[in-house]
C-alpha positions as CSV (number, residue, x, y, z in Angstrom):
1,M,17.4,-28.2,-23.7
2,Y,14.9,-31.1,-23.2
3,T,16.1,-34.2,-24.3
4,P,13.5,-36.6,-24.9
5,E,15.7,-39.9,-25.3
6,N,16.6,-39.5,-21.7
7,G,13.9,-37.3,-20.4
8,K,16.2,-34.7,-19.0
9,I,17.3,-31.2,-19.2
10,W,20.5,-30.7,-20.7
11,L,21.8,-27.7,-19.1
12,A,25.4,-27.2,-19.8
13,T,28.7,-28.7,-21.1
14,G,31.9,-29.2,-19.3
15,A,34.3,-31.8,-18.9
16,E,30.8,-33.9,-19.8
17,R,27.3,-32.7,-20.3
18,V,25.2,-31.4,-17.2
19,Y,21.8,-32.8,-16.9
20,L,19.2,-31.5,-14.8
21,E,16.9,-33.9,-13.7
22,P,13.1,-33.3,-13.9
23,S,12.2,-35.4,-11.0
24,M,14.4,-32.9,-8.6
25,A,13.7,-29.8,-10.2
26,N,11.0,-29.3,-7.3
27,R,13.8,-29.0,-4.9
28,H,14.2,-25.6,-6.3
29,G,17.1,-23.9,-8.0
30,L,19.6,-20.6,-7.8
31,I,20.8,-18.6,-10.9
32,A,23.5,-16.4,-9.3
33,G,26.1,-14.1,-10.7
34,A,27.3,-10.6,-11.5
35,T,25.8,-8.3,-13.9
36,G,26.4,-9.5,-17.6
37,T,27.5,-13.0,-16.5
38,G,24.8,-14.7,-18.6
39,K,22.2,-15.1,-16.0
40,T,19.4,-14.5,-18.4
41,V,20.6,-17.0,-21.1
42,T,20.5,-19.7,-18.4
43,L,16.9,-19.0,-17.0
44,K,15.6,-18.9,-20.8
45,V,17.6,-22.4,-21.5
46,I,15.8,-23.9,-18.2
47,A,12.7,-22.2,-18.9
48,E,12.4,-23.5,-22.5
49,S,13.1,-27.0,-21.4
50,F,10.3,-27.0,-19.2
51,S,8.3,-25.8,-21.8
52,E,9.1,-28.5,-24.1
53,M,8.9,-31.0,-21.5
54,G,4.8,-29.7,-21.0
55,V,5.5,-27.8,-17.6
56,P,3.8,-24.3,-17.7
57,V,6.4,-21.5,-16.6
58,F,6.1,-18.2,-14.9
59,I,8.9,-15.8,-15.5
60,A,9.2,-12.2,-13.9
61,D,10.9,-10.3,-16.6
62,I,12.8,-7.3,-15.0
63,K,14.7,-6.2,-18.1
64,G,12.3,-7.0,-21.2
65,D,14.6,-9.4,-22.6
66,V,12.5,-12.5,-21.6
67,S,9.6,-11.4,-23.7
68,G,11.7,-12.7,-27.1
69,M,10.3,-16.3,-26.0
70,C,7.2,-15.3,-28.4
71,L,9.6,-15.3,-31.1
72,P,12.2,-17.8,-32.8
73,G,16.0,-17.3,-32.3
74,C,18.4,-15.8,-34.8
75,E,21.9,-17.2,-36.1
76,N,24.8,-15.2,-34.6
77,K,28.5,-16.4,-34.5
78,H,28.2,-16.9,-30.5
79,I,25.5,-19.0,-30.6
80,R,26.9,-21.3,-33.8
81,R,30.1,-21.4,-31.9
82,S,28.3,-22.9,-28.7
83,I,26.3,-25.1,-31.5
84,D,29.6,-26.4,-32.7
85,T,31.9,-26.7,-29.4
86,M,29.1,-28.5,-27.6
87,G,27.8,-30.9,-30.4
88,I,24.3,-29.7,-30.3
89,E,22.5,-31.8,-32.8
90,D,18.9,-30.7,-34.5
91,F,19.2,-27.3,-32.7
92,N,16.2,-25.5,-34.1
93,Y,15.4,-21.9,-33.4
94,T,11.7,-22.1,-32.3
95,L,9.2,-19.9,-30.7
96,F,7.2,-20.9,-27.3
97,P,3.4,-20.5,-26.6
98,T,3.6,-16.9,-24.7
99,R,1.2,-15.0,-22.7
100,F,2.0,-11.7,-21.3
101,F,0.6,-10.1,-18.0
102,D,1.2,-6.6,-16.5
103,V,0.2,-5.4,-12.9
104,Y,-0.5,-2.1,-14.9
105,G,-2.1,-3.7,-17.7
106,K,0.1,-1.8,-20.5
107,L,2.3,-4.6,-21.8
108,G,-0.2,-7.8,-21.0
109,H,-3.2,-8.9,-19.3
110,P,-4.0,-6.8,-16.3
111,V,-3.1,-8.8,-12.9
112,R,-5.2,-7.8,-9.9
113,T,-5.7,-9.5,-6.7
114,T,-7.9,-8.6,-3.8
115,I,-7.2,-7.0,-0.7
116,S,-8.5,-9.9,1.1
117,D,-6.5,-12.3,-0.7
118,M,-3.4,-10.4,-0.2
119,G,-4.0,-10.7,3.4
120,P,-3.0,-8.6,6.5
121,D,0.7,-9.7,6.7
122,L,1.8,-9.3,3.2
123,L,-0.3,-5.9,2.9
124,A,1.6,-4.6,6.2
125,R,4.9,-5.5,4.3
126,L,3.5,-3.7,1.4
127,L,2.6,-0.6,3.4
128,N,6.0,-0.7,5.5
129,L,4.0,-0.9,8.7
130,N,5.3,-1.3,12.1
131,E,4.4,-3.8,14.7
132,T,1.4,-1.5,16.4
133,Q,0.0,-0.7,12.8
134,S,0.3,-4.1,11.6
135,G,-1.8,-5.3,14.5
136,V,-4.5,-2.9,13.8
137,L,-4.4,-3.9,10.2
138,R,-5.0,-7.7,11.2
139,V,-7.9,-6.5,13.4
140,V,-9.6,-4.8,10.5
141,F,-9.3,-7.9,8.2
142,R,-10.8,-9.9,11.3
143,V,-13.7,-7.7,11.8
144,A,-14.2,-7.6,8.0
145,D,-14.1,-11.4,8.1
146,D,-16.4,-11.8,10.9
147,L,-19.0,-9.2,9.4
148,G,-18.7,-11.1,6.0
149,L,-17.6,-8.0,4.2
150,L,-15.1,-8.5,1.1
151,L,-12.3,-6.3,0.9
152,L,-11.4,-6.0,-2.9
153,D,-10.0,-2.7,-3.7
154,L,-8.4,0.4,-1.5
155,K,-11.6,1.8,-1.0
156,D,-13.0,-1.0,0.7
157,L,-10.0,-1.2,3.0
158,R,-10.3,2.6,3.7
159,A,-14.1,2.2,4.3
160,M,-13.5,-0.6,6.8
161,L,-10.4,1.1,8.6
162,Q,-12.7,4.0,9.1
163,H,-15.5,1.8,10.3
164,V,-13.6,0.3,12.8
165,A,-12.3,3.6,14.0
166,D,-15.6,4.9,14.4
167,N,-16.5,2.1,16.4
168,A,-13.5,1.4,18.1
169,N,-14.9,1.0,21.5
170,D,-17.4,-1.3,20.6
171,Y,-14.7,-3.5,19.3
172,K,-12.1,-3.0,21.8
173,I,-13.3,-5.7,24.5
174,K,-13.4,-8.4,21.5
175,Y,-10.7,-7.6,19.2
176,G,-8.1,-5.3,21.2
177,N,-7.6,-1.6,21.2
178,V,-7.7,0.4,17.6
179,S,-6.0,3.8,18.2
180,A,-6.9,6.5,15.8
181,P,-3.0,7.5,15.1
182,S,-2.5,4.2,14.0
183,V,-5.4,4.3,11.4
184,G,-4.2,7.6,10.3
185,A,-1.1,6.1,9.8
186,I,-2.5,3.3,7.5
187,Q,-4.4,5.6,5.7
188,R,-1.5,7.8,4.9
189,S,0.4,4.4,3.6
190,L,-2.7,3.5,1.6
191,L,-2.4,6.9,-0.3
192,T,1.5,6.3,-1.2
193,L,0.5,2.9,-2.5
194,E,-2.4,4.0,-4.6
195,D,0.2,6.6,-6.2
196,E,2.2,3.6,-6.9
197,G,-0.7,1.9,-8.9
198,G,-2.1,0.0,-6.0
199,D,-5.5,1.4,-7.2
200,I,-5.0,-0.7,-10.6
201,F,-3.4,-3.7,-8.6
202,F,-6.2,-4.3,-6.2
203,G,-9.7,-5.0,-7.8
204,E,-11.5,-7.4,-9.7
205,P,-11.4,-9.7,-12.1
206,A,-8.7,-11.2,-9.8
207,L,-5.7,-13.3,-11.4
208,E,-6.9,-16.8,-11.6
209,I,-3.3,-18.6,-11.2
210,A,-5.3,-21.7,-12.8
211,D,-5.0,-20.1,-16.2
212,W,-1.4,-20.2,-16.0
213,F,-1.8,-23.9,-16.2
214,D,-2.1,-24.4,-20.1
215,W,-0.3,-26.2,-23.1
216,D,-0.3,-25.6,-26.9
217,E,-1.4,-27.9,-29.5
218,N,2.2,-29.8,-29.0
219,G,1.7,-30.0,-25.4
220,R,4.3,-27.5,-24.7
221,G,4.0,-25.4,-21.5
222,Y,2.4,-21.7,-21.8
223,M,5.4,-19.1,-20.8
224,N,3.5,-16.8,-18.6
225,I,5.9,-13.6,-18.6
226,L,5.2,-11.0,-16.2
227,E,6.4,-7.5,-17.3
228,C,7.9,-5.7,-14.7
229,M,10.3,-2.9,-15.8
230,E,7.7,-0.6,-14.5
231,L,6.7,-2.7,-11.8
232,F,10.4,-3.4,-10.9
233,Q,10.8,0.6,-10.1
234,R,8.6,0.0,-6.8
235,P,10.3,-2.5,-5.2
236,M,8.0,-3.3,-2.5
237,L,5.3,-3.6,-4.6
238,Y,7.0,-6.2,-6.7
239,S,8.5,-8.3,-4.1
240,T,5.1,-8.3,-2.4
241,F,3.2,-9.2,-5.5
242,L,5.7,-12.3,-6.0
243,L,5.5,-13.4,-2.4
244,W,1.7,-13.2,-3.1
245,M,1.8,-15.3,-6.2
246,L,3.9,-18.0,-4.5
247,S,1.7,-18.2,-1.5
248,E,-1.6,-18.4,-3.7
249,L,0.2,-21.2,-5.7
250,Y,0.8,-23.2,-2.8
251,E,-3.0,-22.9,-1.7
252,L,-4.4,-23.4,-4.9
253,L,-2.4,-26.8,-5.6
254,P,-3.0,-30.3,-3.8
255,E,-0.2,-32.4,-2.3
256,S,1.3,-34.6,-5.0
257,G,4.4,-36.0,-3.7
258,D,7.4,-36.5,-6.0
259,L,6.6,-36.2,-9.6
260,D,8.7,-37.0,-12.7
261,K,8.4,-33.7,-13.6
262,P,7.3,-30.2,-11.5
263,K,3.6,-29.1,-12.4
264,M,5.1,-25.4,-12.8
265,A,8.3,-23.6,-12.8
266,F,8.7,-20.2,-11.2
267,F,11.7,-17.9,-12.3
268,F,11.9,-14.8,-9.7
269,D,14.5,-12.5,-11.3
270,E,16.2,-10.0,-8.9
271,A,15.0,-12.3,-5.9
272,H,16.8,-10.5,-3.1
273,L,13.9,-7.9,-3.0
274,L,11.5,-10.6,-2.0
275,F,13.6,-10.6,1.6
276,K,15.0,-7.2,1.6
277,D,13.5,-5.5,4.8
278,A,11.1,-8.3,5.4
279,P,10.1,-8.8,9.1
280,K,11.1,-12.0,10.6
281,A,7.5,-13.6,10.8
282,L,7.5,-12.8,7.1
283,L,10.7,-14.6,6.2
284,E,9.4,-17.5,8.4
285,K,6.3,-17.6,6.2
286,V,8.4,-17.4,3.0
287,E,10.9,-20.4,4.3
288,Q,7.9,-22.5,5.0
289,V,6.1,-21.9,1.6
290,V,9.3,-22.6,-0.2
291,R,10.0,-25.7,1.7
292,L,6.7,-27.1,1.4
293,I,5.3,-26.1,-2.2
294,R,8.2,-28.8,-3.5
295,S,5.2,-31.0,-2.4
296,K,2.7,-29.6,-4.5
297,G,5.0,-30.1,-7.5
298,V,6.4,-26.5,-8.1
299,S,9.9,-25.8,-9.0
300,V,11.2,-22.2,-7.7
301,W,14.0,-20.8,-9.1
302,F,15.4,-17.6,-7.5
303,I,17.8,-15.2,-9.9
304,T,20.0,-12.8,-8.2
305,Q,23.5,-11.2,-8.3
306,N,24.8,-12.8,-5.1
307,P,23.7,-16.1,-3.4
308,M,24.4,-14.5,-0.1
309,D,21.3,-12.1,-0.9
310,I,19.3,-15.1,-0.1
311,P,18.6,-16.0,3.7
312,E,20.3,-19.1,4.8
313,T,17.1,-20.7,5.5
314,V,15.9,-20.4,2.1
315,L,19.2,-21.4,0.4
316,A,19.3,-24.5,2.6
317,Q,16.0,-25.4,0.6
318,I,17.9,-25.3,-3.0
319,G,19.2,-28.5,-4.5
320,N,20.1,-27.0,-7.8
321,R,22.6,-24.2,-8.4
322,V,24.2,-22.4,-11.3
323,Q,26.9,-20.0,-10.2
324,H,28.0,-17.3,-12.9
325,A,31.2,-15.3,-12.1
326,L,31.2,-13.2,-9.0
327,R,33.2,-9.9,-8.6
328,A,35.5,-9.1,-5.6
329,Y,36.7,-5.7,-5.4
330,T,35.8,-5.2,-1.8
331,P,36.3,-7.1,1.5
332,N,32.5,-8.2,1.8
333,E,32.4,-9.4,-1.9
334,Q,35.5,-11.4,-1.5
335,K,33.5,-12.7,1.8
336,S,30.9,-13.6,-0.2
337,I,33.0,-15.3,-3.1
338,R,34.6,-18.0,-0.4
339,A,30.8,-18.6,1.0
340,A,29.5,-19.0,-2.7
341,A,32.4,-21.7,-3.5
342,K,32.1,-23.4,0.1
343,S,28.2,-24.2,-1.3
344,F,29.4,-26.5,-3.8
345,R,30.5,-30.1,-3.5
346,V,34.3,-29.8,-4.0
347,N,35.8,-30.8,-7.5
348,P,39.5,-31.8,-7.1
349,V,40.3,-30.7,-10.5
350,F,40.0,-26.8,-9.7
351,D,39.8,-24.4,-6.9
352,T,36.1,-23.2,-6.8
353,E,36.9,-19.8,-5.3
354,T,39.4,-19.1,-7.8
355,V,37.2,-20.2,-10.9
356,L,34.4,-18.2,-9.7
357,Q,36.3,-15.1,-10.5
358,E,37.6,-16.3,-13.7
359,L,34.5,-17.4,-15.6
360,A,33.4,-15.8,-18.6
361,T,30.1,-15.2,-20.0
362,G,28.0,-17.8,-20.3
363,E,30.1,-20.0,-18.0
364,A,29.1,-21.1,-14.7
365,L,29.9,-23.5,-11.8
366,V,26.9,-26.0,-11.9
367,S,25.9,-28.5,-9.3
368,V,22.4,-30.4,-9.3
369,L,20.6,-33.1,-8.0
370,N,21.2,-36.3,-9.4
371,E,18.1,-39.1,-9.6
372,K,18.6,-40.1,-6.0
373,G,18.8,-36.3,-4.8
374,V,22.3,-36.1,-4.0
375,P,24.5,-32.9,-5.2
376,T,26.7,-33.4,-8.1
377,I,30.2,-32.4,-7.8
378,V,30.6,-29.1,-9.1
379,E,31.3,-28.6,-12.9
380,R,32.8,-25.6,-14.7
381,A,30.8,-25.7,-17.7
382,N,29.1,-23.5,-20.6
383,I,25.5,-22.9,-20.5
384,L,23.6,-24.0,-24.0
385,P,22.4,-21.4,-26.0
386,P,18.5,-20.4,-25.9
387,K,16.2,-21.6,-29.0
388,S,14.1,-18.4,-28.8
389,S,15.0,-14.8,-29.5
390,M,17.3,-12.9,-27.1
391,N,15.9,-9.4,-28.3
392,A,12.7,-7.9,-26.5
393,V,9.8,-7.7,-28.7
394,S,7.8,-4.6,-29.8
395,P,4.9,-3.4,-27.9
396,E,2.6,-3.7,-30.7
397,M,3.5,-7.6,-31.0
398,I,2.9,-8.1,-27.1
399,A,-0.6,-6.1,-27.5
400,H,-1.2,-8.3,-30.7
401,T,0.0,-11.4,-28.5
402,V,-2.8,-10.1,-25.6
403,E,-5.5,-9.5,-27.7
404,V,-5.6,-12.7,-29.5
405,S,-5.2,-14.8,-26.1
406,P,-8.5,-16.3,-24.9
407,L,-7.9,-14.7,-21.6
408,Y,-8.4,-11.4,-23.0
409,L,-12.1,-10.6,-22.3
410,K,-11.6,-12.2,-19.0
411,Y,-9.1,-9.7,-17.9
412,R,-10.0,-6.7,-20.0
413,E,-12.5,-5.1,-18.0
414,T,-12.3,-4.0,-14.3
415,V,-15.4,-5.4,-12.3
416,D,-16.4,-3.4,-8.9
417,R,-18.9,-5.5,-7.3
418,E,-20.5,-5.0,-3.9
419,S,-18.1,-5.1,-1.2
420,A,-17.3,-3.4,1.9
421,Y,-17.1,-0.2,0.7
422,E,-20.6,-0.3,-0.8
423,I,-22.2,-2.2,2.1
424,L,-20.8,0.3,4.7
425,G,-21.6,3.0,2.4
426,A,-25.2,1.9,2.4
427,K,-25.2,1.1,6.0
428,A,-23.8,4.6,6.8
429,Q,-26.4,6.1,4.1
430,E,-29.1,4.0,6.2
431,A,-27.8,5.2,9.4
432,A,-27.8,9.0,8.1
433,Y,-31.2,8.8,6.9
434,A,-32.6,7.1,10.1
435,A,-30.3,9.6,12.2
436,Q,-32.2,12.1,9.8
437,I,-35.9,10.5,10.6
438,E,-34.9,10.4,14.2
439,E,-34.0,14.1,14.0
440,Q,-37.2,14.9,12.2
441,R,-39.1,12.8,14.7
442,K,-37.5,14.7,17.7
443,K,-38.1,17.7,15.9
444,A,-41.6,17.1,15.4
445,E,-41.8,15.9,18.8
446,E,-40.1,19.0,20.5
447,E,-42.7,21.1,18.1
448,R,-45.8,19.2,19.3
449,I,-44.4,19.4,22.9
450,A,-43.7,23.2,22.2
451,A,-47.3,23.4,20.5
452,E,-48.9,21.7,23.6
453,K,-47.0,24.0,26.1
454,E,-48.1,27.0,24.0
455,Q,-51.7,25.6,23.7
456,A,-51.6,25.1,27.6
457,A,-49.9,28.7,27.9
458,R,-52.6,29.9,25.9
459,E,-55.3,28.0,27.6
460,K,-53.9,29.2,30.9
461,E,-53.9,32.7,29.9
462,Q,-57.2,32.0,28.6
463,A,-58.7,30.7,32.0
464,A,-56.8,33.7,33.6
465,K,-58.6,36.0,31.5
466,D,-61.9,34.1,31.7
467,K,-61.3,34.0,35.6
468,A,-60.7,37.7,35.7
469,A,-63.6,38.6,33.3
470,E,-65.8,36.2,35.6
471,R,-64.4,38.4,38.8
472,E,-64.9,41.4,36.8
473,R,-68.3,40.3,36.0
474,L,-69.1,39.1,39.3
475,A,-68.1,42.3,40.7
476,A,-69.6,44.3,38.0
477,E,-73.0,42.6,38.8
478,K,-72.3,43.1,42.7
479,A,-71.9,46.5,41.9
480,Y,-74.9,46.7,39.7
481,Q,-76.7,45.0,42.6
482,A,-75.5,47.2,45.2
483,E,-76.5,50.2,42.8
484,L,-79.6,48.3,42.4
485,K,-80.4,48.2,45.9
486,K,-79.1,51.7,46.2
487,K,-81.6,52.9,43.3
488,E,-84.2,50.5,45.1
489,A,-83.5,51.9,48.5
490,E,-83.5,55.3,47.1
491,I,-86.5,54.5,45.4
492,K,-88.0,53.4,48.6
493,K,-86.8,56.4,50.1
494,L,-88.4,58.6,47.3
495,E,-91.6,56.6,47.7
496,A,-91.4,57.0,51.6
497,Q,-90.6,60.4,51.1
498,A,-93.5,60.7,48.3
499,A,-95.7,58.8,50.5
500,K,-94.7,61.1,53.2
501,Q,-95.0,64.0,51.1
502,K,-98.4,62.8,49.9
503,A,-99.5,62.3,53.4
504,A,-98.2,65.4,54.1
505,A,-99.9,66.9,51.2
506,K,-103.1,65.4,52.1
507,K,-103.0,66.3,55.4
508,K,-102.0,69.9,54.4
509,K,-104.8,69.6,52.0
510,S,-107.0,68.9,55.0
511,N,-105.8,71.6,56.8
512,S,-106.2,73.9,54.1
513,A,-109.9,73.4,54.2
514,L,-110.1,74.2,57.8
515,G,-107.4,76.8,57.7
516,K,-109.3,78.4,54.5
517,A,-112.4,78.4,56.9
518,V,-110.4,79.6,59.8
519,S,-108.7,82.0,57.5
520,S,-111.9,83.2,56.1
521,T,-113.2,83.8,59.7
522,A,-109.7,85.5,60.7
523,N,-110.1,87.5,57.7
524,S,-113.5,88.2,58.5
525,V,-112.7,89.2,61.8
526,G,-109.8,91.0,60.8
527,R,-111.6,92.8,58.3
528,E,-114.2,93.6,60.6
529,V,-111.4,94.7,63.7
530,G,-109.5,96.4,60.8
531,R,-112.7,98.6,60.1
532,Q,-113.2,99.0,63.9
533,I,-109.8,100.5,64.1
534,V,-109.8,102.3,61.0
535,R,-113.3,103.9,62.3
536,G,-111.5,104.9,65.6
537,L,-108.9,106.4,63.9
538,F,-110.9,108.3,61.9
539,G,-113.4,109.3,64.3
540,T,-113.3,108.7,67.8
541,W,-111.1,105.9,69.2
542,K,-113.2,103.5,71.0
543,K,-112.2,100.1,72.6
């Protein structure tokens, strides 16, 4: 509970009151303990106190019970006992300014981010890619950046993967080898991610974390609650999304150094999922962000069952710790209890390891940083009760809260602007059209060439025919001339014959006249002789 009189957060009461220094809150915090030991109550008390001092809060709500922040709490015997035994004065049940967000857009404003904003490293973790496939994914992002192509949603990434695969030989020298099997494996992983709701998560309008920095009319910071009951069923998407938000917040905020209070407080429930199966390179980045984000004025609180679930490199950055009861039924659990006990500054009044197993619900071992940044001696204390409702609110109440929010119109509708998918698709269409035009040109050229060849063949054939006809004509003319000469020769022969005959006839005619005369004489002689012969016969033959 925020105490304006000293500007601190009254967190718990044991032998004495335990206060959390707001100026040391950006050294981060851990709330740990077994199921049912009171972690959610501790989370709410700290979050409510931040809100009251004007610090916006983000909470990942795994079980849905944090949604009650938008309603005032109700009196019950447990809270009344805490109020009375701790001597809390002026305790008033109250609601807090609350906004709801949901990756799936069902119980809150839709939460989206773009593929480009997520980046290849977190996306490779989300897709559970191996080292080779992660390298190919980084190449795809680099090519997209160099070409100025936006990767907003899954279809953009698919289109980019296909583009790089189709042009692998062109990119090989500059970016390295991109194998078809690796691209195929990434494409299959994208199908799995899409089935888990990735097609809803990736897109625009992307969430602007700056919208979380808001206050009500009383100056209280808004509670930005991410509904995670469905998202939590997909641990890889849940953890990757939270890591993305943390990195986005780091990039958004300027360096601010030490402040009187944080600019924002983050609460990550089931924090062990952030680090489960994370490659070493990613863990190093998480550690770096956790270490450096405190200089941006951000307080990060991890909520988990066992503090050993958090990597040591991250635990080393945590200065404020609230450890609820741990159970030790196995050797590994006993080992975890010993490790948790050793992480506290020893209190000579009790044995930390023993008390860790004796704590009742609502009790915790608490150690925070004092105003000088030194961890306080661990205290066994009871956590203060929250002021808002511990019950989950109805979906109708959440829907009403969303609809009256000024962010409703901003995030309600999905926007699909021109990005890699559309640009590469247009280029593919242009290429296909150009290929079609080229094919048509080639076909037309082939048809032209074929027509020219055919025309040339026809002309050649016609020339051959003409030549043959010319030969035939010449042969015919030659034959005609020969025939003509023959006829002329015959005519000449006939004429010669005729002339000869004429001459002969003329000669014959001349001869005929003479002959006629001779003949006449002969005839006359003959007749005369004949008469003589005849008389000699009929008379006396006389010579």
